[in-house]
N, C-alpha and C positions, 0 to 999 in steps of 0.2 A: 782604660785608666782608671785605677783605685781610687777610692774614696779618700784615700792618703793622701795620694800624688794628686787628686785635681785640688783637696786644700793646700798642697806646697804649689802645686801650680800657682793657683790665686793670690798667694801671700807673695809671690815674686813677683806679677803682673800689677799688683799695689804698691809694691818697693820701686818699680820701673817708672809708673804714673807719679807716685809722687817725687822721685828724682827729676824726673822731666819738668812740674810744677816748681820745686825749688830751684832747679838752676835757671829757668828764667828770669823770675824774681830776685835771685841772688845776684844773677849778672847784672842787673839793671844797677842794682844797690853797691852793690862794688865798683862800677863806674862812676857812678853819682857822688860815693862817699870818701872815694881812694883809700879806704881803710884795712890795714892790713889784717886784722879781725875777721873783718867783712870779704876779703879776698881769701881768707885760709876758710873761712866756711863756705865758699865759692866752692875753693879746689877740693873741700871734702864730697860736695853736692856730685860735684862731677867724677868721680871716685866713686861713689854712690850709685852713679847710673852707671858704669863700669861694671863695678861689684854686683850690682843685681841684673848686670843681661847674663854675666856668670852661672847666678846663682841660678836662675831661671834654665840656663842650658844645663847645671849642675842637676838639678831636681828631675828635669827632663830624660837624661841622661840614664840615672839614676831610679826611675821609675820602670825602664825597660826592664821586662822577664829576663829570667836566666838563661842563656843560650849556651850553645860546643863549645864557644870561646871565653864564655864567660860562665863557670857553670855556679861561681857563688853568687852570681848578681851583677849589679852595676853600682852598687850601693856607697862606693868610694869614690864616686864621681861627684856626690855631693860634699867630702872632705877635699877633694882635691880643689871643687869651686870655693870652700871654705877658704883654703890656704891662699889662693889666687887674690881673694877679697884681703885679707892678713898683709900679702904682699903692697898692693895699692896702700892698705891704711900707709903703710911704713913708709913707703917713697911720700907722702903725701906732708906726714910729718915732719920729714926731712925739711922737705920743702918751705913748710910754712915757716919754722922755725928758722933756716936762711935770711927771710923776707921779715921776719920782724925784727932780727937785729941787724941787718942791714937799715931799716928805718926808725929804729931807736937811736941807732949812731948817727944818721942824718937828721933827726930831731925831726922830723916833719908832723903835719898835723892831717884831720880827718875834714871831711865837708859834707852839710849835707847832711846830719846824723840825723834827723828827723825821722828822715825818709827810709835808712838802716835799720833804724829802729823797731818802725812801722813792717819793712819787709820781715824782721828778725823775728817779730810775735806770729805775722802770719806763717810763717816758718816751725813755729813752734807748734801752733793751730795744728798745721796737714802732718807733721811729725808723730804728734798724740795720737790721731786715729789710725795712722799707721802700724803703729807698735802695737794698740790693741788689738789690732788683726792678726798682726803678725805672732802675738803670746797666745791668740785664742787658738790656731795653727799650730805651735811649737807643743801646745800641750795635746794637742790632739796625734799628732804627728812626730816629738820629737827629731823633727827635722834638724840635722847639723849645719847645712849651709842656711836655713833660715833663721835657724840660731845665731850665728853669726853676723847675717843681716842684720838681724834684732840688736846685738851688740853694736854694731856698727850706727843705728840708726838712735841709739840710747844715748850714745856720745853727740848727736846734733844737737839732742836737747841743752845739754850742756855748752856746745858748741855757741847756740843761737844766745843763751842767756849771757854768755861773756861777752859776746859783740855786743849785746845792747850797756853791759854794764861800764864795756869799754868806751862805746861811743857816747853813752852819759857823761863820763869822768872827762874824756879829753874835750868833748863841747862845752859842757857845762860846768864843769868843776875847775876846768882850766890844767887837767894836768897831764900836761902833755905827753908824757910817756907810757901813759896807760892802754893804748891799743897798742903798741909793741908786744909789751908787756903781756897781755892779755892772749896775743898771741902766739907768744912764746908758750906759757900756759895751753892753749891748744894743742900746740904741737907733741909738748909733754903728756896731755890727756892722749892723744892718739896713739901714741909709740905705746903707753903703757895698756891701752883696749886691744893692740894688736899683739902683745906679748902675753895677755891672757887667754887671750881667744886662738892663738894656736898651741896650749897647751893641750887642748881635747883633739884638734885636728890631728897634731901628731900623733897621739895615743890611737887614734883611730886608724891611722894610715899604718902604724907600728902595729897592730893586732894588739894594743892592752889588753892585758886580764880585765873583767868586770870589777866596778866596786866591790869591796869588800861586803858590803850591807846587804848588795843585790846576790853576791857570790854565798852569803851565809840564808838566804832567802830560799835560793835555788835547791841549796844543800838540805835545808828544811823539809820540802817537796818531797826528796829521794828519800830522806831517813825516815819517813811515813811509810813508807814503802816495807812489809817485811816481809817479802822473797828474796830481799838481796842483804847480806851479810855484810858487804863493803863498796864502798867505789874509790876507787885511785884514777892519777892520771887526766887530772879534770883538769880542760883546756877550755878559756870561754874566750870569745873576741865580739866587737860589733861592727856593723858595717851598713854604714848609712842610715835607716832605721829596724833592718833587722838583725837579730843578733843568733848567733853559732854558738853553739856547746857539745862538746865529743870528752867522754870519759868509759873509763870500764868497772863494770862491776863485778863484783862475786858472787855468786851461786852455790846451791848445793853441786858437785859434782855428781850426782846422782842422776841430776835432771835430766829429763830427755833433751834434744834439738828443739822439739815440738813447744813444749812446757818451757824451757828461757826464751823460745822466740817469744810466747805469751807472754812472760814475763816483761820484755822488751816493750811490748805494743800498749801492755798495762799502765810502765812508767811512761811513755810518752804521753798518755791521754792524761796521767795527773801533771804532767809539767806545762801541755799544752790549756790546764785548765788555767792553770795561774801565772802561765807565760806563751801567752797566744802568738805571738809574730818570732817564734823561732826553730831554727833549724836546728835538729838533735841527731848524731851521732854516737851510737851505743856498742859497747864491745863486751864478749860475758867472755868473763873465764873461771875455771874453776876453783872454789875456796881456798885461797890460802896463795895461789899462783901469782907470783911477782916476777913480771919480765923488767921491770922497768929499775932504774937506779936512782939513788935519792929522794926526794922529795914526790918525785912519781908515784913513785911504790907505797907512797904513806896512805892509807885507809882516813879521807877526808871525812867521813862520817862519823869517826869516834868522838869530836867534841861536841858536835849536836846532838848526839844521843847521849852522851853523858849529862848534857844540863839536861835533857827533857827527862830523865831518872830523878 
């Protein structure tokens, strides 16, 4: 297992451990208080546990090396695990919203608010510790599955704060609608978080191109190499924490095959110096040859070199 894989694995195990601990104390609090907001927080933690198990499976599969049936590796397992989490978050949001509306219409009150507040404070402390470790792992590995899990646990902080406010308003300020209203707000927050997280997951599953800034930095590396006159048909994508890029280069048509091969080796060395975890595929064309139609045949180095002059 690589260093990145070990870090991702440790973050997934930490997430499962935190979810188990929170599940126990929130279950007791939801039973003691009858709070919809606390019930919503409990439901979210239950799904956290399921999602964390999916994350562990996803990062384990993604860490497996490429094989004959998966020549590009298993990186998309992380995106699939993240997608599974998003589905669970969405289901949780709908369930909590339904329960909140039901309680609001019934006009019921919560009990034993002090216990619920204490449990929520403990949950905040546990969640802060988990988020700190996850952020460290994300900075090192860029894992999509851990990033999605991190987004989910960030929402837990607001969930627990909302539960504290809801219980305090209901029990001590006499605002009997506070608990279901905050439960409805929690559901809305979860739904928004699921929508936000889904964008990156879908982009990766659909082989979306790199962000403009990342692609620009990549082209600047190519533009610094004097033996190529142009680059066209550039294609980029990301799978898990691994990047893939392929492109055509134009070289002097008088170059021998050996010289052109050496040029490609030198280009790959420059690329890997700036982008270590990347798989590169280069096709060599004699200068001026364009077999691609539309934007694919455009020399993408021209704007970069024009700005450098």
